[in-house]
N, C-alpha and C positions, 0 to 999 in steps of 0.2 A: 593183531594188529587191534588197538582197543579203539574206539571213538576219541580215548582222548592223545594216543600216539598222534604226531606229524608226520605228513607224507609229503615230501617232494617228488615231483613227477618230469626227470627232466625227457622232452619230446624233440628228439634232433632228427632232421634231413639232411643230410650227408651230400657233400658234392657230388658224389655219382647220382643223386637223386635216391637211395635206399634212406627209406625210415626206420629208426630205431629208440628204446626208450629205457632209461634206467631209474629205479627209482628207489630213493632212499627216504626207509619208515626212521623215526628216532620215538624211543620209548619214552613216555610223558613223565614218568618216575625217577628211572634214570640217567635220559637224557643220554645212552649210549644207542649205535646202531643195531636194529634189527634185522634190517634191509639195506642190502645185501647180504645172506649170509656168507660166514667166513669159508673158502675154499682152498684146498690143499694143492700147490702146486710148488716147482722147485723152486722155483722164485720166492716165496711165501713162508718154503721153511722161516726161524725162528735163524738160524745161524748161517743162512745166505744173507750176505751186505750185512750184519749183524749192527745195532749201533753200538759203539764202545760205553756208554753211559747205559744203555738197555737197563733198566732192574729187574727183571723175567729170568725166571732161575732156569728154566730151559727143558723141565723134566714135566710141569705139567702142563706150561706152555709149550706149543711145539711150533707151532706159526706165530709168525708178526700180526700181530693185531689191526694191524692197520694196511698190512701188505695184502691179508688174506683176503680182507672184503672190498678191494678194486678189483675184483676177475671181473666184473661187467664193464670197468672203465676201461681195462687192456683187452678185452675181445674186439669192445665196439670202437673205439681209437684210437687203439694200438697199433693196427695199418695206417693209419693217416700223418698224410705230413701235416705239420704245426700250421703254417700257414691257409692252409684250405679252409674254405668259408663254410659254419655250420648254420644253417636254419635253428634259431633252437625254440625252445618254449618251455618254461617251467609253472609246476602250477601248484600253490602249495596254499591253503588258509583262504581258499576262495576266489585266489586273485591270481591273473594268468602275466610272467615278465614273459617280452618277448626280447629278441636279440640274432641280428645276425652278426656273426661274432667268428675270428678263427680257432679253429679247434683245440689249439692249446689254452686260450681261454677258457671255453665250453670246459677242456678237461680241467683247468684248473679249478673252476670253480664247485664241482664235483668232487675233487680229490680232497680239500680243504674241509667238503661240506662232511666226507664221511673221516678225514683224519681227527678230526675235533671229535667226533662220536665213537670212536673205531676201538677205544679200551685203550689204547697205548698211555701207559702212564704220562709220558710228557706232553699229552696234548688237553689232558682230563681239563685244564681250568678253562679251555677253547667251548666246555660244549655248552656254557650260557650262550655264545655269539651265534654256535650252530642251530639252537631253537629261533632264534632269531634270524636267521640267514637271509642273506640280501643277497642273490645270483647275480652274478655279472660286476661287482662291487669295485669301485676305484681302487687305489690305491690309500688315497687319500682317507676316502670312505671307509677302510678297511682298518687303517689308524685309529680313526675318529674312535669305532665301534668300541675298539680292543682297550683303549684305555680311557673311555666312558663307563664300559662294564668293570672294567680292575675297579677302578675309585669306587663306583655303586659298592663291589662288591668290600671293602678297605671300611668303608662306609658299618653296613652287617659286623664284619666283623669287629670293629671298635664297638659296636652293640653286644658284642655277644663274648664283651673283655680280650680281647684279642689285643693285639698291636697291627695295629693299620701300615698299608707300605704308603705312605703320603708322595714318597719321594719315587717309585715305580721301579726301584734298584731289582724288588723281585721279579717284579714283571719284563725288567729288560732280561736279567737272569734267565726268563722260562724261555723268552724266545731266543737268546742265547744258542740254550738247549735245543729250540725246533732248530734250525740253524743247521745242527748235526743229522737231525733227520731225515730234512729234505737231500743233502747230501747222498746220503745211503738210499735212499727209498729209489732216489735217481738212479741209482744203481740196479736196481732191482727193476726197474723200471723199463731201465734201457735192455736189460737180459730178456724182458720180455714181451717185447715190441718189436716189429718187424720193423716202423718209422718213427719219427720226432714229437708225433702230438702229447702224449703223453711224459716224457721226460721233458720236453721244454713247458711243461707246464708246472713241473715241478719248481724249473727254474724261477718260473713268473712268481708261484707262493715263495720262495725264497726273496724275491725283492721285498715282497711284503715285510718279511720273517723279519731283516734284516732294518728295515724302516722304522720297527718299532725302539731300538735300540740307537741308533743315529739319529732320527730325525722326529724324537719324542718333544723335546725342550720346543725346536721348531712347530710342531704339529701342535703343543698347549698353548703357546705365545699368540699362533692365528685364531683357535679357538677361545681364547682371554678377549681375544680383542673383540670378539663376536660377539662375549656375553656382558658387554659393557653397557 
């Protein structure tokens, strides 16, 4: 880890009183996850519940890059029921965010961060959001941040001579592809976990994923009203 890399430390106190921590480190240059390191398990193999639109060749890539980095999450939260309460502290950039929330909300926040930076080709467009990760964000906050970041990207795309996606059609297509990721990742986590916190975390993330194509017009309408 360098001084420029970004570190998010999730410190958790579970319902049984036990304490644990999950650390995510993002490389400052590539915006890819440096920690946790990828781990090989049956459920992290590329061909285990492989997504039908996965572009990896399966020769040099024998592990699903997303699943392989979720080992610590499954180890800690896989045995936990989704509704159980967790006290969480998230430290990053000299700030600490605290929450008393459900295990599935904690798992969702962590998995979303790792997913965006995992190296999965279908989640790469989320890397800038991960760099400015907001723990425990609501659906409305998540959609607003996602659309805002995408529109800023289109500004730079136009500056570079490209064709911008001002109508957000490409963004909606990418979120539709993310839904497929979530479906197959949930199958992996169901295989790896003894209880439902991690699986329901994916269900929660998928609500956000489907909100972008389904609600983008409504969200933009409310944002436009605020910016007048």
